[in-house]
N, C-alpha and C positions, 0 to 999 in steps of 0.2 A: 106656430107655423114658421116664424123666423128662425127659431132654434132648430127645427127640422131641416130647413134649407141650409143652415150653416153646417150642420153635421154631415149632410149629403155632400156639400162642396168639399169639406175636409176629407171625406172618404175618397172622393174622386181624385183629390190632390195626392193622397197617400198612394193610391193605386198607380197614378201617373209616375210617382217617384220610384215605385218598386218594379214596375213592368219592364223597364229596360234591363234590369238585372236578372230577370227570369229567363230560363232557357227557351229558345225558339224550337219547339219540338218538331215542327214541320221541316225546318232547316237541318236539324239533327238527323231526321230520317233520310233526307236527301243526301246528306254527307255519308251516311251509312250505306245507302244504295250505291252511291258513287264508288266508295271503297270496295264494296263487294264485287261490283262489275269490273272494276279495275284489276282486282285480283284474278278474276276468271278470264277476262278478255283484255289483256294488256296491249294487244296489237291492234293496229288499224289497217284495213285492207289496202289503202293507198300507200302505206309505208312499205308493204311487202315488195311492190314493184320498184320503189326507190332503193330499197336495200339490195335488191338483185342487181340493179345497175351499178351501185357503188362497189359491190363485191366483184363484179366482172371487171371493173376498172382498176380496183385497188387490192383485190384479194390474192392475186398470184404474182410471183416474181421468180425470175431465174437468176441464180448467182453463178458467176464464173469461179467457183470454188468447189473443192471436193466435198463429198457428202459428210464426212466426219467433222470437217471444220465448220460447216454450216450448222450441223446438228448441235455441236458443243457451244458454238457462239450464240445460237438462238436460245438454248437452255439458260445460259448465263444472262443474256439480255432480258429475257422475260422475268427472271428472278430479280435482277437489279432494278427493274422498273416497278417493283412492288407487288408483282403477281406471285402466286404460290403454284408451283409445279406439282400437280397431283399424280401424274403418270407419264412415263416416257419409255418408249421401246425403240432402241436404236435399229434393231433388225427390220422392223416394219416402218420406221421413219415416222413414228407417231408421238406427239407431245400434247398433253392436256393440262390446262392451268386455269385458275380462277383468280379474280381480283379486279381492281380498278386501275386502268392504265393512265387515266387523265388526272391532272391536278385537282384537288378538292374544290377550288373555286369554280373551275370550268365544269366539273361534274355537277355542282349545285346549280349552275346557270342552265345547263342543258336539261337537267331534271325538271326545273321549273318550266322551261319551254315545252318539254315533252308532256307534262301534266296539262298545261293550258291547251295544247294542240289536241290531246286526247279528249278532253272535255268538250271541245267544240265539235270534234268528229262524232262523239257519242250523244250529243244533244244536252250536255250539262252546262250550267252556268259556271264559268271559271271562278266566279266570286265565291263559290262553295269551298274552294281550296284555301281561302283566307280564314285563319283562326280568329275567333272572337272571344277567346278567354277560356275560363274554367268549364264552361258548359259544352265546349266543342271537344268532347272526349274522344270522338272518332276522328282521327287525322288521316285523310286519304294518302298523304305522303308516306305514311308508315308502310303502306303496301308496296311502294316503289323501293323503299329501303330493303324490304324483304326480298323483292325481285333481284336487287343488286347482288345479293349473296348467291343467287342462282346463275349469274352470268358467268359464262365460261369461254375459254379460247381453245380451239382445237387446231393443231398444226400437223400438216402432212408434208413430208419431205420425200422427193423422188429423185433417185440418182439417174441423170440423163447421160452422163459420161464421166470419165475419171476426173474431169475438172469442171463439171457443170451440174448444178443441183436446183431442182424446181421446188419452191416452197408455196404451200397453199395455207392461208390463214382464214379461219372462219369463227365469227363471234356468235355464240348461242345465248339467247335470252336478252339480247340487246335489240330493242325494237325500233327506237327512234332513229331515223336515218342520219341526222347530224351527229348523233353519238357514235354510230357505226363509222362514219367517215372520219371523225376526229380520232377514233381509236386506231384505225389503219394508219393515219398520218403520224401517229405517235410511235407505233411499234416499228415501222420500217426504218426510220432514222436510227432508232435504238439498236436495231440489228446491224445496220451498216457501221455504226460506231464500234460495236463490239467486235465485228469481223476485222475492222481496221486495227483495233487494239491487239487482237489475237495474232496478227500477222507475225509479230515478233517471236511467237512461240513455235511457229512452223519450222 
């Protein structure tokens, strides 16, 4: 009898030692569901209104420069800030580009905030975002990394007079309002700087 009790206690002890290393299948399933929903529904309804307000405030500007000067300076500014220009049509005043305007550290910080805010809005525990090692094969953040590649910037220029040009900037695939706001605040100074630098060539 004593021997049986000893074996039983030893078995329980071994199970106790092994269980923390075993995968938490329930948590793995929740992380998978989180990632799938994030891929399908990256936006939050409340964010839409906030983005609209930011876009109305920061999305349009009028420059007291001729159309060609603003077009050329804007194309150079976007490229010099690390974005890739995919398409540009001078006649229609259209420029399309993709890439990340913000510094890597700021981008990482905002992405972490975005994921936490998204989880809370969708009813997920933000703790699911934290990796617990080799058994967390599904990483929800990889879905945001995929979405980043789809983020684009579209620019429309309208000639209002010989010395005045209106510029409209719109970010597509950027859902988190603080990310949108920071992106606007990054690109306008870059354009101002490039226009100033290009004055010497006029």
